[in-house]
PDB file of N, CA, C and O in Angstrom:
ATOM      1  N   MET A   1     -20.757 -24.174-151.596  1.00  0.00           N
ATOM      2  CA  MET A   1     -22.072 -23.792-151.136  1.00  0.00           C
ATOM      3  C   MET A   1     -22.913 -25.027-150.842  1.00  0.00           C
ATOM      4  O   MET A   1     -23.613 -25.071-149.829  1.00  0.00           O
ATOM      5  N   ASP A   2     -22.855 -26.019-151.703  1.00  0.00           N
ATOM      6  CA  ASP A   2     -23.615 -27.247-151.506  1.00  0.00           C
ATOM      7  C   ASP A   2     -23.118 -27.995-150.263  1.00  0.00           C
ATOM      8  O   ASP A   2     -23.899 -28.627-149.551  1.00  0.00           O
ATOM      9  N   PHE A   3     -21.812 -27.912-150.016  1.00  0.00           N
ATOM     10  CA  PHE A   3     -21.225 -28.556-148.843  1.00  0.00           C
ATOM     11  C   PHE A   3     -21.748 -27.915-147.549  1.00  0.00           C
ATOM     12  O   PHE A   3     -21.981 -28.608-146.558  1.00  0.00           O
ATOM     13  N   MET A   4     -21.929 -26.584-147.566  1.00  0.00           N
ATOM     14  CA  MET A   4     -22.414 -25.865-146.386  1.00  0.00           C
ATOM     15  C   MET A   4     -23.878 -26.223-146.098  1.00  0.00           C
ATOM     16  O   MET A   4     -24.253 -26.390-144.937  1.00  0.00           O
ATOM     17  N   ARG A   5     -24.695 -26.341-147.128  1.00  0.00           N
ATOM     18  CA  ARG A   5     -26.095 -26.722-146.935  1.00  0.00           C
ATOM     19  C   ARG A   5     -26.200 -28.127-146.350  1.00  0.00           C
ATOM     20  O   ARG A   5     -27.045 -28.394-145.496  1.00  0.00           O
ATOM     21  N   ARG A   6     -25.347 -29.007-146.812  1.00  0.00           N
ATOM     22  CA  ARG A   6     -25.353 -30.376-146.316  1.00  0.00           C
ATOM     23  C   ARG A   6     -24.972 -30.407-144.834  1.00  0.00           C
ATOM     24  O   ARG A   6     -25.571 -31.157-144.063  1.00  0.00           O
ATOM     25  N   LYS A   7     -23.993 -29.612-144.428  1.00  0.00           N
ATOM     26  CA  LYS A   7     -23.592 -29.541-143.020  1.00  0.00           C
ATOM     27  C   LYS A   7     -24.730 -28.995-142.150  1.00  0.00           C
ATOM     28  O   LYS A   7     -24.991 -29.511-141.063  1.00  0.00           O
ATOM     29  N   VAL A   8     -25.388 -27.974-142.626  1.00  0.00           N
ATOM     30  CA  VAL A   8     -26.506 -27.382-141.874  1.00  0.00           C
ATOM     31  C   VAL A   8     -27.643 -28.386-141.750  1.00  0.00           C
ATOM     32  O   VAL A   8     -28.240 -28.523-140.683  1.00  0.00           O
ATOM     33  N   ALA A   9     -27.942 -29.084-142.832  1.00  0.00           N
ATOM     34  CA  ALA A   9     -29.008 -30.078-142.790  1.00  0.00           C
ATOM     35  C   ALA A   9     -28.657 -31.216-141.841  1.00  0.00           C
ATOM     36  O   ALA A   9     -29.510 -31.657-141.071  1.00  0.00           O
ATOM     37  N   LEU A  10     -27.424 -31.698-141.880  1.00  0.00           N
ATOM     38  CA  LEU A  10     -27.006 -32.760-140.965  1.00  0.00           C
ATOM     39  C   LEU A  10     -27.048 -32.299-139.509  1.00  0.00           C
ATOM     40  O   LEU A  10     -27.434 -33.064-138.625  1.00  0.00           O
ATOM     41  N   ALA A  11     -26.654 -31.063-139.261  1.00  0.00           N
ATOM     42  CA  ALA A  11     -26.705 -30.530-137.898  1.00  0.00           C
ATOM     43  C   ALA A  11     -28.151 -30.421-137.410  1.00  0.00           C
ATOM     44  O   ALA A  11     -28.437 -30.709-136.247  1.00  0.00           O
ATOM     45  N   ALA A  12     -29.058 -30.009-138.287  1.00  0.00           N
ATOM     46  CA  ALA A  12     -30.471 -29.899-137.907  1.00  0.00           C
ATOM     47  C   ALA A  12     -31.064 -31.275-137.618  1.00  0.00           C
ATOM     48  O   ALA A  12     -31.823 -31.439-136.663  1.00  0.00           O
ATOM     49  N   ILE A  13     -30.723 -32.251-138.433  1.00  0.00           N
ATOM     50  CA  ILE A  13     -31.226 -33.612-138.219  1.00  0.00           C
ATOM     51  C   ILE A  13     -30.682 -34.185-136.919  1.00  0.00           C
ATOM     52  O   ILE A  13     -31.422 -34.806-136.157  1.00  0.00           O
ATOM     53  N   ALA A  14     -29.388 -33.980-136.660  1.00  0.00           N
ATOM     54  CA  ALA A  14     -28.789 -34.491-135.426  1.00  0.00           C
ATOM     55  C   ALA A  14     -29.407 -33.826-134.203  1.00  0.00           C
ATOM     56  O   ALA A  14     -29.658 -34.486-133.195  1.00  0.00           O
ATOM     57  N   GLY A  15     -29.651 -32.533-134.287  1.00  0.00           N
ATOM     58  CA  GLY A  15     -30.283 -31.828-133.168  1.00  0.00           C
ATOM     59  C   GLY A  15     -31.698 -32.312-132.912  1.00  0.00           C
ATOM     60  O   GLY A  15     -32.110 -32.463-131.762  1.00  0.00           O
ATOM     61  N   ALA A  16     -32.446 -32.559-133.990  1.00  0.00           N
ATOM     62  CA  ALA A  16     -33.813 -33.058-133.841  1.00  0.00           C
ATOM     63  C   ALA A  16     -33.827 -34.453-133.238  1.00  0.00           C
ATOM     64  O   ALA A  16     -34.697 -34.780-132.431  1.00  0.00           O
ATOM     65  N   MET A  17     -32.857 -35.277-133.634  1.00  0.00           N
ATOM     66  CA  MET A  17     -32.784 -36.634-133.073  1.00  0.00           C
ATOM     67  C   MET A  17     -32.458 -36.582-131.581  1.00  0.00           C
ATOM     68  O   MET A  17     -33.044 -37.322-130.791  1.00  0.00           O
ATOM     69  N   LEU A  18     -31.537 -35.721-131.200  1.00  0.00           N
ATOM     70  CA  LEU A  18     -31.197 -35.611-129.774  1.00  0.00           C
ATOM     71  C   LEU A  18     -32.372 -35.092-128.957  1.00  0.00           C
ATOM     72  O   LEU A  18     -32.668 -35.610-127.880  1.00  0.00           O
ATOM     73  N   ALA A  19     -33.037 -34.065-129.476  1.00  0.00           N
ATOM     74  CA  ALA A  19     -34.186 -33.510-128.754  1.00  0.00           C
ATOM     75  C   ALA A  19     -35.310 -34.537-128.660  1.00  0.00           C
ATOM     76  O   ALA A  19     -35.930 -34.674-127.606  1.00  0.00           O
ATOM     77  N   GLY A  20     -35.580 -35.255-129.738  1.00  0.00           N
ATOM     78  CA  GLY A  20     -36.628 -36.277-129.717  1.00  0.00           C
ATOM     79  C   GLY A  20     -36.289 -37.419-128.782  1.00  0.00           C
ATOM     80  O   GLY A  20     -37.165 -37.953-128.101  1.00  0.00           O
ATOM     81  N   GLY A  21     -35.016 -37.796-128.747  1.00  0.00           N
ATOM     82  CA  GLY A  21     -34.595 -38.851-127.822  1.00  0.00           C
ATOM     83  C   GLY A  21     -34.761 -38.438-126.373  1.00  0.00           C
ATOM     84  O   GLY A  21     -35.179 -39.239-125.536  1.00  0.00           O
ATOM     85  N   ALA A  22     -34.432 -37.177-126.074  1.00  0.00           N
ATOM     86  CA  ALA A  22     -34.576 -36.691-124.699  1.00  0.00           C
ATOM     87  C   ALA A  22     -36.040 -36.640-124.288  1.00  0.00           C
ATOM     88  O   ALA A  22     -36.390 -37.031-123.174  1.00  0.00           O
ATOM     89  N   VAL A  23     -36.895 -36.160-125.182  1.00  0.00           N
ATOM     90  CA  VAL A  23     -38.332 -36.096-124.878  1.00  0.00           C
ATOM     91  C   VAL A  23     -38.903 -37.500-124.718  1.00  0.00           C
ATOM     92  O   VAL A  23     -39.679 -37.755-123.797  1.00  0.00           O
ATOM     93  N   GLY A  24     -38.524 -38.411-125.610  1.00  0.00           N
ATOM     94  CA  GLY A  24     -39.020 -39.785-125.519  1.00  0.00           C
ATOM     95  C   GLY A  24     -38.557 -40.486-124.260  1.00  0.00           C
ATOM     96  O   GLY A  24     -39.334 -41.196-123.621  1.00  0.00           O
ATOM     97  N   ALA A  25     -37.300 -40.296-123.898  1.00  0.00           N
ATOM     98  CA  ALA A  25     -36.781 -40.928-122.684  1.00  0.00           C
ATOM     99  C   ALA A  25     -37.489 -40.395-121.449  1.00  0.00           C
ATOM    100  O   ALA A  25     -37.779 -41.153-120.523  1.00  0.00           O
ATOM    101  N   THR A  26     -37.766 -39.109-121.429  1.00  0.00           N
ATOM    102  CA  THR A  26     -38.472 -38.521-120.287  1.00  0.00           C
ATOM    103  C   THR A  26     -39.900 -39.045-120.206  1.00  0.00           C
ATOM    104  O   THR A  26     -40.381 -39.371-119.121  1.00  0.00           O
ATOM    105  N   ALA A  27     -40.568 -39.128-121.331  1.00  0.00           N
ATOM    106  CA  ALA A  27     -41.960 -39.588-121.338  1.00  0.00           C
ATOM    107  C   ALA A  27     -42.065 -41.048-120.932  1.00  0.00           C
ATOM    108  O   ALA A  27     -42.946 -41.407-120.151  1.00  0.00           O
ATOM    109  N   PHE A  28     -41.192 -41.886-121.442  1.00  0.00           N
ATOM    110  CA  PHE A  28     -41.282 -43.305-121.113  1.00  0.00           C
ATOM    111  C   PHE A  28     -40.756 -43.601-119.717  1.00  0.00           C
ATOM    112  O   PHE A  28     -41.212 -44.556-119.087  1.00  0.00           O
ATOM    113  N   ALA A  29     -39.819 -42.821-119.217  1.00  0.00           N
ATOM    114  CA  ALA A  29     -39.307 -43.045-117.863  1.00  0.00           C
ATOM    115  C   ALA A  29     -40.383 -42.720-116.831  1.00  0.00           C
ATOM    116  O   ALA A  29     -40.481 -43.404-115.812  1.00  0.00           O
ATOM    117  N   ALA A  30     -41.179 -41.706-117.072  1.00  0.00           N
ATOM    118  CA  ALA A  30     -42.234 -41.327-116.130  1.00  0.00           C
ATOM    119  C   ALA A  30     -43.360 -42.347-116.120  1.00  0.00           C
ATOM    120  O   ALA A  30     -43.933 -42.618-115.065  1.00  0.00           O
ATOM    121  N   SER A  31     -43.687 -42.914-117.262  1.00  0.00           N
ATOM    122  CA  SER A  31     -44.800 -43.854-117.303  1.00  0.00           C
ATOM    123  C   SER A  31     -44.386 -45.271-116.939  1.00  0.00           C
ATOM    124  O   SER A  31     -45.243 -46.084-116.591  1.00  0.00           O
ATOM    125  N   SER A  32     -43.118 -45.588-117.008  1.00  0.00           N
ATOM    126  CA  SER A  32     -42.710 -46.954-116.698  1.00  0.00           C
ATOM    127  C   SER A  32     -42.757 -47.245-115.205  1.00  0.00           C
ATOM    128  O   SER A  32     -42.925 -48.402-114.818  1.00  0.00           O
ATOM    129  N   GLY A  33     -42.614 -46.243-114.363  1.00  0.00           N
ATOM    130  CA  GLY A  33     -42.659 -46.465-112.919  1.00  0.00           C
ATOM    131  C   GLY A  33     -44.032 -46.894-112.443  1.00  0.00           C
ATOM    132  O   GLY A  33     -44.136 -47.720-111.536  1.00  0.00           O
ATOM    133  N   SER A  34     -45.084 -46.359-113.029  1.00  0.00           N
ATOM    134  CA  SER A  34     -46.427 -46.734-112.594  1.00  0.00           C
ATOM    135  C   SER A  34     -46.808 -48.119-113.098  1.00  0.00           C
ATOM    136  O   SER A  34     -47.660 -48.775-112.499  1.00  0.00           O
ATOM    137  N   GLY A  35     -46.198 -48.575-114.180  1.00  0.00           N
ATOM    138  CA  GLY A  35     -46.516 -49.895-114.710  1.00  0.00           C
ATOM    139  C   GLY A  35     -45.957 -51.013-113.850  1.00  0.00           C
ATOM    140  O   GLY A  35     -46.544 -52.094-113.795  1.00  0.00           O
ATOM    141  N   THR A  36     -44.843 -50.783-113.180  1.00  0.00           N
ATOM    142  CA  THR A  36     -44.247 -51.837-112.375  1.00  0.00           C
ATOM    143  C   THR A  36     -45.006 -52.056-111.079  1.00  0.00           C
ATOM    144  O   THR A  36     -44.991 -53.165-110.545  1.00  0.00           O
ATOM    145  N   THR A  37     -45.663 -51.043-110.564  1.00  0.00           N
ATOM    146  CA  THR A  37     -46.384 -51.222-109.304  1.00  0.00           C
ATOM    147  C   THR A  37     -47.659 -52.024-109.491  1.00  0.00           C
ATOM    148  O   THR A  37     -48.139 -52.645-108.543  1.00  0.00           O
ATOM    149  N   ALA A  38     -48.221 -52.023-110.698  1.00  0.00           N
ATOM    150  CA  ALA A  38     -49.470 -52.752-110.937  1.00  0.00           C
ATOM    151  C   ALA A  38     -49.249 -54.254-111.041  1.00  0.00           C
ATOM    152  O   ALA A  38     -50.206 -55.024-110.953  1.00  0.00           O
ATOM    153  N   THR A  39     -48.010 -54.683-111.227  1.00  0.00           N
ATOM    154  CA  THR A  39     -47.760 -56.104-111.394  1.00  0.00           C
ATOM    155  C   THR A  39     -47.184 -56.761-110.145  1.00  0.00           C
ATOM    156  O   THR A  39     -46.667 -57.876-110.216  1.00  0.00           O
ATOM    157  N   THR A  40     -47.267 -56.089-109.014  1.00  0.00           N
ATOM    158  CA  THR A  40     -46.782 -56.700-107.786  1.00  0.00           C
ATOM    159  C   THR A  40     -47.711 -57.836-107.380  1.00  0.00           C
ATOM    160  O   THR A  40     -48.899 -57.780-107.697  1.00  0.00           O
ATOM    161  N   PRO A  41     -47.218 -58.865-106.691  1.00  0.00           N
ATOM    162  CA  PRO A  41     -48.073 -59.990-106.313  1.00  0.00           C
ATOM    163  C   PRO A  41     -49.274 -59.593-105.470  1.00  0.00           C
ATOM    164  O   PRO A  41     -50.353 -60.158-105.641  1.00  0.00           O
ATOM    165  N   ALA A  42     -49.112 -58.629-104.560  1.00  0.00           N
ATOM    166  CA  ALA A  42     -50.224 -58.245-103.697  1.00  0.00           C
ATOM    167  C   ALA A  42     -51.337 -57.597-104.508  1.00  0.00           C
ATOM    168  O   ALA A  42     -52.514 -57.849-104.253  1.00  0.00           O
ATOM    169  N   ALA A  43     -50.980 -56.762-105.486  1.00  0.00           N
ATOM    170  CA  ALA A  43     -51.989 -56.075-106.273  1.00  0.00           C
ATOM    171  C   ALA A  43     -52.689 -57.028-107.232  1.00  0.00           C
ATOM    172  O   ALA A  43     -53.895 -56.907-107.444  1.00  0.00           O
ATOM    173  N   SER A  44     -51.955 -57.974-107.817  1.00  0.00           N
ATOM    174  CA  SER A  44     -52.576 -58.839-108.806  1.00  0.00           C
ATOM    175  C   SER A  44     -53.341 -59.998-108.170  1.00  0.00           C
ATOM    176  O   SER A  44     -54.282 -60.510-108.777  1.00  0.00           O
ATOM    177  N   SER A  45     -52.965 -60.423-106.970  1.00  0.00           N
ATOM    178  CA  SER A  45     -53.636 -61.556-106.361  1.00  0.00           C
ATOM    179  C   SER A  45     -54.955 -61.172-105.702  1.00  0.00           C
ATOM    180  O   SER A  45     -55.858 -62.003-105.597  1.00  0.00           O
ATOM    181  N   ASN A  46     -55.076 -59.932-105.259  1.00  0.00           N
ATOM    182  CA  ASN A  46     -56.279 -59.532-104.540  1.00  0.00           C
ATOM    183  C   ASN A  46     -56.625 -58.102-104.915  1.00  0.00           C
ATOM    184  O   ASN A  46     -56.499 -57.202-104.085  1.00  0.00           O
ATOM    185  N   SER A  47     -57.056 -57.876-106.138  1.00  0.00           N
ATOM    186  CA  SER A  47     -57.305 -56.521-106.603  1.00  0.00           C
ATOM    187  C   SER A  47     -58.609 -55.945-106.054  1.00  0.00           C
ATOM    188  O   SER A  47     -58.752 -54.723-106.017  1.00  0.00           O
ATOM    189  N   SER A  48     -59.564 -56.768-105.629  1.00  0.00           N
ATOM    190  CA  SER A  48     -60.819 -56.240-105.115  1.00  0.00           C
ATOM    191  C   SER A  48     -60.684 -55.719-103.686  1.00  0.00           C
ATOM    192  O   SER A  48     -61.441 -54.833-103.288  1.00  0.00           O
ATOM    193  N   ASN A  49     -59.755 -56.237-102.918  1.00  0.00           N
ATOM    194  CA  ASN A  49     -59.508 -55.775-101.552  1.00  0.00           C
ATOM    195  C   ASN A  49     -58.055 -55.334-101.440  1.00  0.00           C
ATOM    196  O   ASN A  49     -57.189 -56.145-101.112  1.00  0.00           O
ATOM    197  N   PRO A  50     -57.773 -54.049-101.711  1.00  0.00           N
ATOM    198  CA  PRO A  50     -56.391 -53.596-101.647  1.00  0.00           C
ATOM    199  C   PRO A  50     -55.863 -53.649-100.213  1.00  0.00           C
ATOM    200  O   PRO A  50     -56.629 -53.557 -99.254  1.00  0.00           O
ATOM    201  N   ALA A  51     -54.566 -53.795-100.084  1.00  0.00           N
ATOM    202  CA  ALA A  51     -53.934 -53.849 -98.774  1.00  0.00           C
ATOM    203  C   ALA A  51     -54.079 -52.505 -98.076  1.00  0.00           C
ATOM    204  O   ALA A  51     -54.004 -51.465 -98.730  1.00  0.00           O
ATOM    205  N   PRO A  52     -54.284 -52.505 -96.766  1.00  0.00           N
ATOM    206  CA  PRO A  52     -54.394 -51.239 -96.047  1.00  0.00           C
ATOM    207  C   PRO A  52     -53.049 -50.511 -96.067  1.00  0.00           C
ATOM    208  O   PRO A  52     -52.000 -51.153 -96.131  1.00  0.00           O
ATOM    209  N   PRO A  53     -53.070 -49.198 -96.014  1.00  0.00           N
ATOM    210  CA  PRO A  53     -51.821 -48.457 -96.015  1.00  0.00           C
ATOM    211  C   PRO A  53     -51.012 -48.751 -94.752  1.00  0.00           C
ATOM    212  O   PRO A  53     -51.561 -48.985 -93.675  1.00  0.00           O
ATOM    213  N   SER A  54     -49.712 -48.730 -94.920  1.00  0.00           N
ATOM    214  CA  SER A  54     -48.845 -48.984 -93.766  1.00  0.00           C
ATOM    215  C   SER A  54     -48.664 -47.702 -92.968  1.00  0.00           C
ATOM    216  O   SER A  54     -48.926 -46.608 -93.467  1.00  0.00           O
ATOM    217  N   GLY A  55     -48.222 -47.839 -91.748  1.00  0.00           N
ATOM    218  CA  GLY A  55     -48.004 -46.679 -90.901  1.00  0.00           C
ATOM    219  C   GLY A  55     -49.106 -46.523 -89.871  1.00  0.00           C
ATOM    220  O   GLY A  55     -50.006 -47.357 -89.770  1.00  0.00           O
ATOM    221  N   THR A  56     -49.023 -45.447 -89.111  1.00  0.00           N
ATOM    222  CA  THR A  56     -49.988 -45.165 -88.061  1.00  0.00           C
ATOM    223  C   THR A  56     -50.919 -44.055 -88.504  1.00  0.00           C
ATOM    224  O   THR A  56     -50.474 -43.040 -89.039  1.00  0.00           O
ATOM    225  N   PHE A  57     -52.213 -44.246 -88.281  1.00  0.00           N
ATOM    226  CA  PHE A  57     -53.184 -43.219 -88.625  1.00  0.00           C
ATOM    227  C   PHE A  57     -53.141 -42.117 -87.579  1.00  0.00           C
ATOM    228  O   PHE A  57     -53.170 -42.379 -86.377  1.00  0.00           O
ATOM    229  N   LYS A  58     -53.072 -40.879 -88.057  1.00  0.00           N
ATOM    230  CA  LYS A  58     -53.070 -39.719 -87.166  1.00  0.00           C
ATOM    231  C   LYS A  58     -54.210 -38.805 -87.590  1.00  0.00           C
ATOM    232  O   LYS A  58     -54.117 -38.163 -88.636  1.00  0.00           O
ATOM    233  N   PRO A  59     -55.282 -38.728 -86.810  1.00  0.00           N
ATOM    234  CA  PRO A  59     -56.419 -37.895 -87.202  1.00  0.00           C
ATOM    235  C   PRO A  59     -56.096 -36.412 -87.105  1.00  0.00           C
ATOM    236  O   PRO A  59     -55.200 -36.001 -86.368  1.00  0.00           O
ATOM    237  N   ILE A  60     -56.834 -35.627 -87.853  1.00  0.00           N
ATOM    238  CA  ILE A  60     -56.712 -34.170 -87.791  1.00  0.00           C
ATOM    239  C   ILE A  60     -57.634 -33.704 -86.669  1.00  0.00           C
ATOM    240  O   ILE A  60     -58.838 -33.956 -86.702  1.00  0.00           O
ATOM    241  N   GLU A  61     -57.076 -33.038 -85.700  1.00  0.00           N
ATOM    242  CA  GLU A  61     -57.859 -32.634 -84.529  1.00  0.00           C
ATOM    243  C   GLU A  61     -58.039 -31.120 -84.423  1.00  0.00           C
ATOM    244  O   GLU A  61     -58.250 -30.606 -83.325  1.00  0.00           O
ATOM    245  N   THR A  62     -57.961 -30.403 -85.535  1.00  0.00           N
ATOM    246  CA  THR A  62     -58.165 -28.959 -85.475  1.00  0.00           C
ATOM    247  C   THR A  62     -59.654 -28.662 -85.311  1.00  0.00           C
ATOM    248  O   THR A  62     -60.492 -29.431 -85.784  1.00  0.00           O
ATOM    249  N   PRO A  63     -59.988 -27.568 -84.652  1.00  0.00           N
ATOM    250  CA  PRO A  63     -61.412 -27.245 -84.441  1.00  0.00           C
ATOM    251  C   PRO A  63     -62.203 -27.105 -85.744  1.00  0.00           C
ATOM    252  O   PRO A  63     -63.362 -27.515 -85.807  1.00  0.00           O
ATOM    253  N   SER A  64     -61.594 -26.535 -86.774  1.00  0.00           N
ATOM    254  CA  SER A  64     -62.326 -26.366 -88.031  1.00  0.00           C
ATOM    255  C   SER A  64     -62.612 -27.716 -88.691  1.00  0.00           C
ATOM    256  O   SER A  64     -63.661 -27.887 -89.312  1.00  0.00           O
ATOM    257  N   HIS A  65     -61.702 -28.668 -88.565  1.00  0.00           N
ATOM    258  CA  HIS A  65     -61.925 -29.992 -89.141  1.00  0.00           C
ATOM    259  C   HIS A  65     -62.928 -30.782 -88.304  1.00  0.00           C
ATOM    260  O   HIS A  65     -63.787 -31.474 -88.851  1.00  0.00           O
ATOM    261  N   GLU A  66     -62.826 -30.683 -87.021  1.00  0.00           N
ATOM    262  CA  GLU A  66     -63.743 -31.408 -86.129  1.00  0.00           C
ATOM    263  C   GLU A  66     -65.185 -30.950 -86.321  1.00  0.00           C
ATOM    264  O   GLU A  66     -66.108 -31.747 -86.154  1.00  0.00           O
ATOM    265  N   ALA A  67     -65.392 -29.690 -86.666  1.00  0.00           N
ATOM    266  CA  ALA A  67     -66.752 -29.165 -86.842  1.00  0.00           C
ATOM    267  C   ALA A  67     -67.446 -29.788 -88.047  1.00  0.00           C
ATOM    268  O   ALA A  67     -68.675 -29.831 -88.096  1.00  0.00           O
ATOM    269  N   THR A  68     -66.677 -30.271 -89.020  1.00  0.00           N
ATOM    270  CA  THR A  68     -67.282 -30.842 -90.226  1.00  0.00           C
ATOM    271  C   THR A  68     -67.403 -32.358 -90.181  1.00  0.00           C
ATOM    272  O   THR A  68     -67.953 -32.949 -91.110  1.00  0.00           O
ATOM    273  N   GLU A  69     -66.912 -33.000 -89.144  1.00  0.00           N
ATOM    274  CA  GLU A  69     -66.920 -34.464 -89.064  1.00  0.00           C
ATOM    275  C   GLU A  69     -68.244 -35.001 -88.539  1.00  0.00           C
ATOM    276  O   GLU A  69     -68.924 -34.364 -87.735  1.00  0.00           O
ATOM    277  N   SER A  70     -68.584 -36.184 -89.018  1.00  0.00           N
ATOM    278  CA  SER A  70     -69.769 -36.857 -88.494  1.00  0.00           C
ATOM    279  C   SER A  70     -69.377 -37.607 -87.214  1.00  0.00           C
ATOM    280  O   SER A  70     -68.194 -37.799 -86.934  1.00  0.00           O
ATOM    281  N   ALA A  71     -70.377 -38.022 -86.452  1.00  0.00           N
ATOM    282  CA  ALA A  71     -70.117 -38.770 -85.221  1.00  0.00           C
ATOM    283  C   ALA A  71     -69.485 -40.122 -85.535  1.00  0.00           C
ATOM    284  O   ALA A  71     -68.646 -40.608 -84.777  1.00  0.00           O
ATOM    285  N   GLN A  72     -69.885 -40.729 -86.651  1.00  0.00           N
ATOM    286  CA  GLN A  72     -69.300 -42.024 -87.034  1.00  0.00           C
ATOM    287  C   GLN A  72     -67.818 -41.892 -87.348  1.00  0.00           C
ATOM    288  O   GLN A  72     -67.014 -42.734 -86.947  1.00  0.00           O
ATOM    289  N   ARG A  73     -67.462 -40.838 -88.062  1.00  0.00           N
ATOM    290  CA  ARG A  73     -66.055 -40.632 -88.421  1.00  0.00           C
ATOM    291  C   ARG A  73     -65.229 -40.369 -87.157  1.00  0.00           C
ATOM    292  O   ARG A  73     -64.128 -40.901 -87.015  1.00  0.00           O
ATOM    293  N   GLU A  74     -65.741 -39.576 -86.267  1.00  0.00           N
ATOM    294  CA  GLU A  74     -65.014 -39.286 -85.025  1.00  0.00           C
ATOM    295  C   GLU A  74     -64.833 -40.547 -84.199  1.00  0.00           C
ATOM    296  O   GLU A  74     -63.784 -40.743 -83.585  1.00  0.00           O
ATOM    297  N   ALA A  75     -65.853 -41.411 -84.180  1.00  0.00           N
ATOM    298  CA  ALA A  75     -65.728 -42.676 -83.448  1.00  0.00           C
ATOM    299  C   ALA A  75     -64.647 -43.557 -84.067  1.00  0.00           C
ATOM    300  O   ALA A  75     -63.878 -44.189 -83.343  1.00  0.00           O
ATOM    301  N   GLN A  76     -64.579 -43.605 -85.395  1.00  0.00           N
ATOM    302  CA  GLN A  76     -63.529 -44.394 -86.050  1.00  0.00           C
ATOM    303  C   GLN A  76     -62.147 -43.825 -85.740  1.00  0.00           C
ATOM    304  O   GLN A  76     -61.209 -44.573 -85.466  1.00  0.00           O
ATOM    305  N   GLU A  77     -62.026 -42.503 -85.784  1.00  0.00           N
ATOM    306  CA  GLU A  77     -60.738 -41.881 -85.456  1.00  0.00           C
ATOM    307  C   GLU A  77     -60.320 -42.162 -84.017  1.00  0.00           C
ATOM    308  O   GLU A  77     -59.155 -42.449 -83.744  1.00  0.00           O
ATOM    309  N   ASN A  78     -61.290 -42.075 -83.091  1.00  0.00           N
ATOM    310  CA  ASN A  78     -60.981 -42.332 -81.683  1.00  0.00           C
ATOM    311  C   ASN A  78     -60.576 -43.779 -81.433  1.00  0.00           C
ATOM    312  O   ASN A  78     -59.838 -44.074 -80.492  1.00  0.00           O
ATOM    313  N   ALA A  79     -61.070 -44.688 -82.294  1.00  0.00           N
ATOM    314  CA  ALA A  79     -60.720 -46.103 -82.156  1.00  0.00           C
ATOM    315  C   ALA A  79     -59.397 -46.418 -82.860  1.00  0.00           C
ATOM    316  O   ALA A  79     -58.943 -47.562 -82.844  1.00  0.00           O
ATOM    317  N   GLY A  80     -58.768 -45.391 -83.486  1.00  0.00           N
ATOM    318  CA  GLY A  80     -57.494 -45.618 -84.170  1.00  0.00           C
ATOM    319  C   GLY A  80     -57.654 -46.225 -85.537  1.00  0.00           C
ATOM    320  O   GLY A  80     -56.686 -46.735 -86.102  1.00  0.00           O
ATOM    321  N   GLN A  81     -58.855 -46.184 -86.088  1.00  0.00           N
ATOM    322  CA  GLN A  81     -59.117 -46.749 -87.416  1.00  0.00           C
ATOM    323  C   GLN A  81     -59.027 -45.648 -88.473  1.00  0.00           C
ATOM    324  O   GLN A  81     -59.225 -44.468 -88.183  1.00  0.00           O
ATOM    325  N   ILE A  82     -58.727 -46.059 -89.691  1.00  0.00           N
ATOM    326  CA  ILE A  82     -58.765 -45.114 -90.808  1.00  0.00           C
ATOM    327  C   ILE A  82     -60.229 -44.912 -91.154  1.00  0.00           C
ATOM    328  O   ILE A  82     -60.922 -45.886 -91.447  1.00  0.00           O
ATOM    329  N   PRO A  83     -60.726 -43.672 -91.130  1.00  0.00           N
ATOM    330  CA  PRO A  83     -62.147 -43.418 -91.374  1.00  0.00           C
ATOM    331  C   PRO A  83     -62.591 -43.880 -92.747  1.00  0.00           C
ATOM    332  O   PRO A  83     -61.893 -43.691 -93.743  1.00  0.00           O
ATOM    333  N   THR A  84     -63.762 -44.488 -92.778  1.00  0.00           N
ATOM    334  CA  THR A  84     -64.369 -44.927 -94.040  1.00  0.00           C
ATOM    335  C   THR A  84     -65.655 -44.174 -94.327  1.00  0.00           C
ATOM    336  O   THR A  84     -66.284 -44.408 -95.359  1.00  0.00           O
ATOM    337  N   VAL A  85     -66.057 -43.283 -93.447  1.00  0.00           N
ATOM    338  CA  VAL A  85     -67.264 -42.481 -93.625  1.00  0.00           C
ATOM    339  C   VAL A  85     -66.860 -41.008 -93.635  1.00  0.00           C
ATOM    340  O   VAL A  85     -65.857 -40.631 -93.029  1.00  0.00           O
ATOM    341  N   PRO A  86     -67.647 -40.173 -94.329  1.00  0.00           N
ATOM    342  CA  PRO A  86     -67.299 -38.734 -94.373  1.00  0.00           C
ATOM    343  C   PRO A  86     -67.557 -38.020 -93.073  1.00  0.00           C
ATOM    344  O   PRO A  86     -67.311 -36.818 -92.970  1.00  0.00           O
TER     345      PRO A  86
END
């Protein structure tokens, strides 16, 4: 009887260790990716002026979106710039 209790206790401890390891690995794997991007040379050398996003800006030209835009924003979009005004 004592041998059976010991086996059950060891199985419970082993299961808890595996579950805790899986949860810990998942938690640290998700947070480690964001930490590496903050230490890139571009981010650390010029943190007050972040680099502009790469790619081509494509404005939204639907009638419902155009109705809410200011004239300044539309002018920036027409010039191919990323809008900085609402």
